[in-house]
N, C-alpha and C positions, 0 to 999 in steps of 0.2 A: 884832526888828529890822525897820525899814521899808525897803521897796524900791519903786522906780518900776516900774510895769507899763504897757507901751505896747501898744496894739493898733490895727490898721487893719482894713479890711473883710476882709482875707485871712489875717492871722496876728497873733501876739502875742509879746512879749519881756519879760523882766525884766532890768533893769540891775543888775549885781552887780560889785563890785570884784574885780579879778584876785587881789589879795592874799587875799581871803576864800576864793576857790576853791582857792588854794594851801593855806591853813590847813585847809580841809575835806578836802584830799587828793583833789580831784576834777578838777583842771585837765586832767589827761591824758584824762579821760572826755568832755570837751566836744567836740562835733562841729563840722564846718565849716558847719553850718546856723545856727550862732550868729554874731554879728558882734562886732567889736572896735573900740573908739574910745578912745584914750588909755589910761587904766588901768582901763577897764571892759569887761566882756563883756556883750553883750545876748543873754541866753539864750533860744533859741527855745522856744516854749511846749510842745512835745511832749516829746521825749526829754530834752533838756538841762535844762529846768526841773524835770522829774521827778527827775533825778539830783541836782539842787541841793536840792530839797525833802527828799528822803530823807536827804541828808547833813546838812542843817540839823536835821532831827528827831533823827537819831542822835546829834547833838552837843548836844541839849537846847536848841536855839535856835528861838524862835518867829518866824514870818514874817508881816508885815503889808504891804499894798500901798497905794500911792497910784496910783490909776488915771488913765491918760491915753489917751483914746479919740479916734480920728480917723476921719472918714468918707472920708479920702483915703489914698493910699499913703504909708506912713511913710518918713521920711528914713533911718531905720535900715537900710532895704534898700540904701542906697547906701554904708553903712559897709563897712570892710574885713572880709571873711569871717574868722572865727576859725580860725587854723591854729596848732597847738601850737608848732611851731618858731619862730613869730614872736610868741609871747606876751610 
């Protein structure tokens, strides 16, 4: 599966559909350090992306990225923080 990976000078995120996180059984493991916009979660590159990658591997799903690199602060930082109660 292909996912968009965004990075700015300070951090990075991978855009994943909320439905996929539910399917993988990891929605409850996503921290408030990730962001939400519409039906997508932008998984922060440290803990949440690791959780996602482990779940994808355990389910036999391969991951590829389309890279989006910016030299400025990403607009993702202005998205709503992910909070499970508001998923």
